[in-house]
N, C-alpha and C positions, 0 to 999 in steps of 0.2 A: 693085073696091077697089084702089087704087094703094098699093104698099108702098114706103116711103121708107127708104133705108140710113142708119143712124146710126153714124158712125165711133167716137164716144166709147163707146157701149155695147159695140161689138165689141171694143175694146181692153180694156175692163174684164173682159169674159168671158175673153179670152185670158190676162190676168194671173192671174185666179183659177184657171184650169186649170193654169197653170204652177206656182202656189203649192201646189195640191193634189198635183200630181205630185211636187214636191220633198219635201213632207211624207211622202208614201207611201214615197219612196225612202229618206228618213232613218230612217223606222220600220223598213224592211226591213234596213237596215244595222245598226241597233241589235239587231234580232233575230238577225242573223248573228253579231254580236259576242258575244252571249250564248251562242251555240252554237259558238264557236271562231273566228268571223270568216272562214270560207272556204266556198265552194260545194263541190259533190261532186268538183270537179277539184282541190281543194286550193288554189285561188287566191282572192284577195279580189275580189269583184265590182267592176266599174268603175261609176263614176257616169255619168250621161247625158252629162257633158261629157268623158268619156274618162279622167278621173283615177281613181285608186284611192281606196278609203275609208280610214278611220282604220287605222293600223298597230297592230292589237291582237294581242298574242302571249301565250302561256301561260308564266309564270315557273316555274323549277325550284325544288327545296327550298331554303329560306333557310339559309345557313351560320351556326352559332352564333358569337356574339361571342367574341373571345379573352379568356381569364381569366388574370390576372396571377398569378405565384407568390406564396406566402404563407410567413411564418415559422412553422415547425412545432416547432423546438427551438432556442430562443435560446441564444447563447453566454454562459457565465458569465464573470465577471471573471477576467482572467488575470494572472499575475505572473511575473516573471523578475528576473534580477540583472545589473547591469553586469558585463561580462566573461565571462558564462556563455553558452554556445551555446544558442540557442533555436529551436524549430521547432514551429509550430502550424498545423493545418488548420482555418480558421474555418468551412469548410463542413461540418466533422465528417463527412467522407466522404459528403456528400450529405444529411445528416440535418437540417441547419439550415433548409433551405427545401423546400417541396413545391409542385409545379406541378399545378394541378387538371386541366390538359389533357394532362399527361404530356410536356410539351415538355422538350427538353434545355436545361439551364441553363448559362450561363457566369457567371463571377464577376469582380468587381473589388473590390480592397481599398484602403482609404485609412487612413493613420495620421496623426493630428493631435495636436500639431504634428509636423513632419516631421524632427525632429532626433534620433530615437531610435537611429539607427544600424542599425536592422533594415530588411530589404527585403521586398517583397511580390511575389508572382507568382501570378496567378489568386486562389485562396482561401488561399494559404499564406503565413504570416509566418515568416521565417527570418533567421538571422545571429546576430551577437553584439551585444547592446545596449551603447551607449557613453554614454548620457546618462540619468541617473535622473530619474524624474518620473511623473506620471499622464498617460496618453495615451488618446485616444478613437479607437477602431477602428470603421470602418464597412465592412461587407461588403454588396455589392449583387449580387443575382441578376437576370439578364436572360434572358427566354425567347426572344429573337430576333424577337418579334412586337409589340414595344412594351410588353410587360408587365414590370414590375420590382418588386422588394421589397428592403428593406434591414433589416439588424440592426446595432444599435450596442452596443458593449460597451467596458469599460475594461481597459486594459493598464497595470499598475503595474510600473515598472522600479525595483527597489531599488538603492541605492548599493552599490558593491563593498565587501565587508567589509574591515575593517582587517586587514592581514596580521599575524597573530599569530605570534610566535616563542616556543618553549618556554623556560622558565627551568630549567636543569639545574644540579645541583651540580658544583663543580670536581672533586671526587672522586665518581665515579659511585656510584650505589646498587648493592647486591649482590643478585643474584637466583639465581645458579647454586647448585645443591645443595652443591657443594664450598665455596662461600663463606658459606652461611648455617647449615650444620650442623643439619639437621632433627633434632628430638628423637627419642630412641630409640623412643617409642611409635609413631613413623611409619616407623621403619627396621628395628627388630628386635623379636622377642618376639611374644606373642599379641596379636592385634588390630591389628598394624601393617599399613598398606595398601600397602606397597611392591610386593607381587606384582601389584597391580591397576594400577600406573602405566602409562599409555598413551603416554608420551613416546617417539617413534620415535628410533631410533639416529642417523638422519640430520638430526635437528633438536633436539639437546640444548639446554636453556636455558642461555644465556650471559648474562653481565652486560650486554654491549654489545647483544646481540640483544633482550633484554627491555627495555632502555632505549629502543631504537628502537620496540619494540612498544608501550611505554607512550605515547610521543609520538603514534604512529599511532592508538592507542585513543582518545585525547582530541582528535584533530584533526578539526574539523568540515569540513575540506576533503575528507574522504572522502565526504561527501554532495555531490550534484550542485550544490546551491545554497548550500553552506557553512553549513548551519543545524543539522545533526545529527551527532553523533559516536557511537562505540560507547558511550562513557561517558554519553551522554544517556539510554540505556535500561538501563544496568548501572551503577547508582549505588553508589559505594563505601560511603557511610553506610548504605545499605539492603542490605548484604551482596552488592553487585554484582548486584542485581535492580532492578526498577522499582516504586516505590510505587504507580504507577497500574496499574489492572487491565489495560489494554492500552496499549502504548507508542505515542507520537505520531511519525509519520514526517516527512520533509522538507517535505511539502506539507500537513501537518495530518491526514493519514489515520491510521487506527488499525490496529494489527496485529490478527491474529485469535486470537492466544494471548498469555498472559502472558509476561513476560521471565523467563528462568531465572537463578537465582543461579549465579555462576561459581566460587565458592570450592570448592577441592578437586576441580575438574573433571578434573584429571589422573589421579584415582584411580577413574575409571569404566572398568572393565577392557576392555570391547570397543572403547573409544575413540570410540564414536559420539556425535554431538552433535545437539542439538535435542530437544524433547519426543518427537518421532516418530522420532528416530534417523536422519533422512534424510541427514545428513552423516557420512561415514565416519571423519572425523578432525577435530581442531581446525583443522588447516591448511585443510581444505575448508570448514568451517563459517564461518570468519571472513570469507570472501569473499562469502558468500551475502547478508547484509544490505546490503553495499555495492551489489549489483546489484538488490536487491529494489525493485520499483516503488512500494512503499508506504514502505519504511524509508529508504533513502538515494538511490535513483533514479540511481545512477551506472553507468558501464561501466568495465571494467578498463583498456582502452586509454586512455580519457579520464582515468582516475585517474592512471595512470602518467605521462601527459603533464603533468598538472596538478602532481603532486608533483615532477617533474623540473625544473619552473620555480621551485621554492621553494628558496632558497639554503641553508637550514640542513640540508636532508635529505642532501646529498652527504656531509658528514663523518659523519653518523649511519650511513648505509649502509656507508660505508667501514669504520667501526669494527666493524660487525656482520658484514660479509661480505667485506671485503678490498678492495673498490673501490666507487666511487660509483654504479655502475649501479643503476637502480631498475626492478624488474620486479614483476609481480603475484605471482610465486612468492616473491620475497623479502618482499614485503608480507605475504603469507600466513604465512610462517615466523616473521617477527618478531612478528606479532600472536599467533600460537599460543604462542610462547615466553612472552610476557607473561601470557597467560591461564593457562598451566600454572604460572606462578610464584605465582599467587594461592592460596597454601596457608594454611589456617587451623589453627594449632597453638598459639595463645597464649590460649586461653579458660580459664575457671575449671575446666572439666572437665580440661584438660591440666595444670593446676597440681597435680592430684592425683597425677601421675606423678613418680617419682624413678627415674632410670636405667631407664625403661621399665616400672616396677612401680607400680601404682596403689594409693592408700590413700584411697578415696572417703569413708568415714565421717569421716576426720580433716579433710577439705577441704570437703565439702558440708554444707549445713544439714540438719537432720533431715527437713524437707519435701522438699528436693532429693534426698536419698538415698532417700527413699520413692519418689519419682518415678522415679529410676534403676532401682530394683528392679522397678517396674511395667514400665518400658521394656524391660528385659531378661528379665522374668519373665512375669507374667500377660498383659501387653499384647503380648508377642512382637514388639515394634516392631523389635528388632535383627535379626530374621530377614530383613528387607528392607533396613534401614538399618544395615548391619554395619560392622565395623572401627572403628578410632579416628578415621577420617575421616568416618564416618557417611554413607557413599555406598552406594546400592543397587548390586547387581551385574547387574541386567537390567531391561528395561522390563516393567511388569506392569499388569494391569487391577485397579484398586483399588476397584471397585464404586461408582463415582460415579453411574452410570445403569444401570437394569435393561436398557434397550435402548440400545445403543451409539449415541451421537450423533456423536462424533468418533472415527474409527477409530485415530488416532494411528499407532503403529508396527505396527498390525494388531490387529483384535478389541478395540479400546478400550484397548490397552496404551500406557503412557507411561513414558519415562525419568523417574527421580526425581533431583533435584539433592541435594547434600549437605544434611544438616540443620544444618550449622554456620551460625550467625547466623540461624536460623529465626525467632527472636523479633522480628527487625527487618526481615524480608523479606516481609511481607504485601503483597498478597493471595496466596492459596495455591491450588495445583493449576494444571493447564495452562491453564485458562480463568479463573483468578482468582476462582472462585465463592465462596470462603470468605475473609471479611475479617479473621478473628481466629483465633488458635490454639485458642480455646475451641470454635469451630465445627469445626475440624479434628478435635479430640479427640472431639467428639460424633459426627462421621461414623464414626470407627473404633470408637467405643463401641457405637453402636446404629443407625447410618445406612447401613452398607454394603449396597448393592443386590445382588440375586442375579443378576448378569450371567452369561450362559452361559460366558464365558471368565474368570471371576473368579480371581484369583491363589489358588493352593492354601493359602497362608499365612493367608488370610482365611476359610477353611472349617474346620469341625469334622471329626473323623474320619468322621462319618456323612454328610458332604457338605453339611450345612446351613451357612448363613452364620453365622460366629462373632459372638457378642455378648459384649462385655466386662462390661457392666452395672456400671461403676465408680460409686462414690459421688462426691458433689460434692467431698469432701476429696481423694479419690484423683485426680480429674481435675485439681484445683488443684496437686497434688503433681507430676503428670506435666508440666504446663505449667511449673512451677518448674524441674524438671530440664532441660527444653528450653532454658530461659534460661541454663543454665550453659554452653551451647554457643556463646554469643555471644562473639566474639573482638574486643573493643574495640581491641586493638592493630592488628589488620588493618583495621578500619573507619576508622582515623585515620592509618595509616602513610603518611608523605609519599612513599615510593617507589611507592605505588599511587595517588597522588592526581593530579589534573589539573595538568600542568606549565604550562599556558597561563594567563597573567595574566587575571583576569576584568575 
């Protein structure tokens, strides 16, 4: 049998073989890729044509995507006044924004429109505003990796207040003791308070000094934004106390204690001021509200510079101290002179005295006289509120709380202001908890708490808490007597009124 060669069949077989080989090679490469793509030598096998196979590598751990900062404590609306120095950190020391990745943030501030007069640097707005209006402030935090966040708030710039000048009489008011001749019940004889006078020898009240003090007392420039004066919280018609339970400061914040009446403050013997006696003298006390961050928000150097630019103060300081220099010491001394000049001695109670001798039955009504006898007798009120000035002689714990909440001058003790004008100076106590005199009388009648440091005057000889158990009529009589201590002449006296036109 003769075999004949068929070229076409041979070519087909060769092509099939090559295809099968290529398929096996591809399958092997895929298997290697699944196992890491390399042989035992760590290299990628070559194909039959000498080239390497697919470049298959193992990827490392995927890095998380950057997270942008977020607003965590938005800025509240801000206010300032034209001409007043302003400084505000819009990042709130880093509290405005939080970065989820812990990235360090940088800040950019923008104020729109741009005519405020204030400058920005990073997160801080500063300078002195020149143009009143409402401004939009945008603070943007950047994490340096493309992540940003913004907080937008309003800045209101109030117009500069109209410069007010006091209206003073051509012939000055009289304040010095030698000029006013205090009545004898305040200078001699039983019950006179002169021995308790806390006026220092180096700051005797003069007419010019108290006049300057009066102007300072009512000048709202003492507050940083020209909104609050001493007279804002010590109102003449309210016995130089505040009808509100807590006084309102220069930015609307509230004080933590009620405002004390100032009448007869000069007759508190140890000379200390505030409910907790933290100020050693009137001279020290008058500077504290000026610098308090709730009340006036000012600083003494800033106040001195501010008042030095006010034209009418030069002559007033010259009259009081001999030259126009304005210092914090002189401000202190003038204010203290004015406060000590607020003496209450023209009440119905005082009209019972002739040459220092009282005839109460001839002056008071029967009910008022009954109340006076309770005040000085069964009630023993005068053991704390003694003398004709009705000023206590020391801070005491009067049993407001069984467990002391506010330590005051220590162990729940508080200074007590004079009872003069008590009927018009509600609310009562250091925290203003009593709205009426009836509530005060009820407290001393049956509400005194057995505090560990209770004043001895409020205990019986056996140590128990004293209860008066007054009848309704007796309580009414006691309140009627307290009304005789109202000094309407003081409450309306022009020399103690606001000298600035309203």
